[in-house]
Steps between C-alpha positions, in 0.01 A plus 500: 500500500342313206798264468482419871129425478559288188773297671286455810216374279733252328618364838140477626396309187797260530408431863136442414600254227705305752836566341805421708687770682813633343809279534663756730275387786619398743818696517783266609855510628735203485818465699718224643774413740721192518218270614169629369311695239239746619215644293281776641178610331273794577139374535314769695150416612527125428501220752675166476193323364485732198854430377624186329868410477656230286861415427610264227836466326625810681212711373276671758136583418304745710128532424175612657216743469419844632127551495308825516354419840848496653596809308204708614462373855566848638213638290245242613287759689527755218435254218169655392622862493877481440644618167841365403735764359811293469561126527857381459479173689407223263250221550485163334718195467877524501777255411872555506762245402857552613802297387709457812874566458607190697396142544278494808346233722128566452399230750680685779374845409307723743263790432392767751250782444540801730368855452439451127845360430529135397845355575589169342822337617661217297802304624759474223579153376849384589614524136388866487687609815824689449811296568853594592749365252850447627791576275796265486840615399734287294 
Protein backbone atom coordinates (compact mmCIF):
# COMPACT_ATOMS: atom_id res chain seq x y z
CA UNK A 1 0.00 0.00 0.00
CA UNK A 2 2.71 2.48 0.99
CA UNK A 3 4.91 1.56 -1.98
CA UNK A 4 1.98 2.03 -4.37
CA UNK A 5 1.22 5.46 -2.92
CA UNK A 6 4.91 6.38 -3.09
CA UNK A 7 5.17 5.34 -6.76
CA UNK A 8 1.95 7.19 -7.61
CA UNK A 9 3.38 10.30 -5.94
CA UNK A 10 6.61 10.00 -7.96
CA UNK A 11 4.63 9.73 -11.23
CA UNK A 12 2.45 12.70 -10.24
CA UNK A 13 5.52 14.83 -9.45
CA UNK A 14 7.17 13.86 -12.76
CA UNK A 15 4.04 14.86 -14.65
CA UNK A 16 3.78 18.16 -12.79
CA UNK A 17 7.41 18.93 -13.62
CA UNK A 18 6.70 18.36 -17.30
CA UNK A 19 8.96 15.34 -17.69
CA UNK A 20 8.48 13.30 -20.84
CA UNK A 21 6.50 10.11 -20.80
CA UNK A 22 8.38 6.86 -20.63
CA UNK A 23 9.97 5.72 -23.88
CA UNK A 24 7.58 2.79 -24.09
CA UNK A 25 4.80 5.14 -25.22
CA UNK A 26 3.49 4.71 -27.75
CA UNK A 27 3.67 0.94 -28.08
CA UNK A 28 4.58 0.07 -31.67
CA UNK A 29 4.64 -2.88 -34.03
CA UNK A 30 6.73 -2.97 -37.20
CA UNK A 31 6.21 -5.40 -40.04
CA UNK A 32 6.80 -5.54 -43.78
CA UNK A 33 5.99 -7.31 -46.99
CA UNK A 34 7.79 -7.24 -50.35
CA UNK A 35 6.76 -3.65 -51.13
CA UNK A 36 6.25 -1.74 -47.91
CA UNK A 37 7.13 -1.29 -44.26
CA UNK A 38 4.25 -0.72 -41.85
CA UNK A 39 4.52 0.79 -38.37
CA UNK A 40 1.51 0.82 -36.06
CA UNK A 41 1.44 2.81 -32.83
CA UNK A 42 -1.14 2.84 -30.04
CA UNK A 43 -2.15 6.45 -29.31
CA UNK A 44 -5.49 6.26 -27.48
CA UNK A 45 -7.33 9.53 -26.93
CA UNK A 46 -5.15 11.57 -29.30
CA UNK A 47 -6.21 13.13 -32.56
CA UNK A 48 -4.11 13.74 -35.65
CA UNK A 49 -3.27 17.33 -34.68
CA UNK A 50 -1.64 16.19 -31.42
CA UNK A 51 0.87 13.82 -33.02
CA UNK A 52 3.98 14.78 -34.98
CA UNK A 53 5.75 12.37 -37.32
CA UNK A 54 9.18 12.85 -38.90
CA UNK A 55 11.34 10.49 -40.92
CA UNK A 56 14.97 11.15 -41.72
CA UNK A 57 17.72 8.72 -42.73
CA UNK A 58 15.37 5.78 -42.11
CA UNK A 59 14.67 6.88 -38.53
CA UNK A 60 11.05 7.55 -37.56
CA UNK A 61 10.22 9.99 -34.76
CA UNK A 62 6.79 10.01 -33.14
CA UNK A 63 6.07 12.80 -30.67
CA UNK A 64 3.21 14.68 -29.08
CA UNK A 65 1.58 15.50 -25.80
CA UNK A 66 -1.18 14.05 -23.67
CA UNK A 67 -2.59 16.73 -21.42
CA UNK A 68 -4.64 16.30 -18.28
CA UNK A 69 -7.72 17.83 -19.87
CA UNK A 70 -7.84 15.00 -22.41
CA UNK A 71 -7.09 12.45 -19.73
CA UNK A 72 -9.87 13.53 -17.40
CA UNK A 73 -12.56 14.46 -19.91
CA UNK A 74 -14.87 11.78 -18.50
CA UNK A 75 -14.55 13.35 -15.03
CA UNK A 76 -15.39 16.88 -16.16
CA UNK A 77 -18.72 16.96 -14.25
CA UNK A 78 -17.21 15.34 -11.15
CA UNK A 79 -14.05 17.44 -11.10
CA UNK A 80 -14.85 19.18 -7.82
CA UNK A 81 -15.77 16.05 -5.86
CA UNK A 82 -13.91 13.17 -7.56
CA UNK A 83 -11.05 11.46 -5.75
CA UNK A 84 -8.54 9.58 -7.89
CA UNK A 85 -7.60 6.18 -6.48
CA UNK A 86 -5.46 4.94 -9.33
CA UNK A 87 -4.05 6.67 -12.38
CA UNK A 88 -2.02 4.57 -14.78
CA UNK A 89 -2.44 6.60 -17.95
CA UNK A 90 0.37 9.11 -18.20
CA UNK A 91 0.18 12.75 -19.16
CA UNK A 92 2.87 14.96 -20.60
CA UNK A 93 5.08 15.06 -23.64
CA UNK A 94 6.24 11.90 -25.37
CA UNK A 95 8.87 11.20 -27.99
CA UNK A 96 9.86 7.88 -29.50
CA UNK A 97 12.59 7.34 -32.08
CA UNK A 98 12.60 4.13 -34.09
CA UNK A 99 15.37 2.99 -36.41
CA UNK A 100 13.57 1.42 -39.35
CA UNK A 101 14.92 -1.94 -40.54
CA UNK A 102 14.81 -1.01 -44.26
CA UNK A 103 15.48 1.96 -46.46
CA UNK A 104 12.10 3.64 -46.99
CA UNK A 105 10.72 6.37 -49.21
CA UNK A 106 9.64 8.97 -46.65
CA UNK A 107 8.22 11.28 -49.33
CA UNK A 108 5.68 8.63 -50.37
CA UNK A 109 4.70 7.62 -46.84
CA UNK A 110 1.12 7.70 -45.57
CA UNK A 111 -0.24 7.91 -42.02
CA UNK A 112 -3.79 7.08 -40.91
CA UNK A 113 -5.25 7.40 -37.40
CA UNK A 114 -8.26 5.20 -36.65
CA UNK A 115 -9.67 4.13 -33.28
CA UNK A 116 -6.50 5.08 -31.40
CA UNK A 117 -4.18 3.18 -33.76
CA UNK A 118 -1.78 5.18 -35.91
CA UNK A 119 -0.72 3.26 -39.03
CA UNK A 120 2.25 4.59 -40.99
CA UNK A 121 2.98 2.95 -44.33
CA UNK A 122 6.33 3.43 -46.06
CA UNK A 123 7.06 2.14 -49.56
CA UNK A 124 10.40 0.34 -49.63
CA UNK A 125 13.08 1.85 -51.81
CA UNK A 126 13.94 -0.30 -54.81
CA UNK A 127 17.34 -1.21 -53.36
CA UNK A 128 15.66 -2.50 -50.17
CA UNK A 129 13.16 -4.78 -51.93
CA UNK A 130 13.95 -8.48 -51.98
CA UNK A 131 15.20 -9.78 -55.30
CA UNK A 132 15.22 -13.20 -56.85
CA UNK A 133 18.74 -14.27 -57.79
CA UNK A 134 19.01 -16.81 -60.56
CA UNK A 135 21.62 -19.50 -60.31
CA UNK A 136 23.65 -20.45 -63.36
CA UNK A 137 25.21 -23.82 -63.72
CA UNK A 138 28.61 -24.34 -65.33
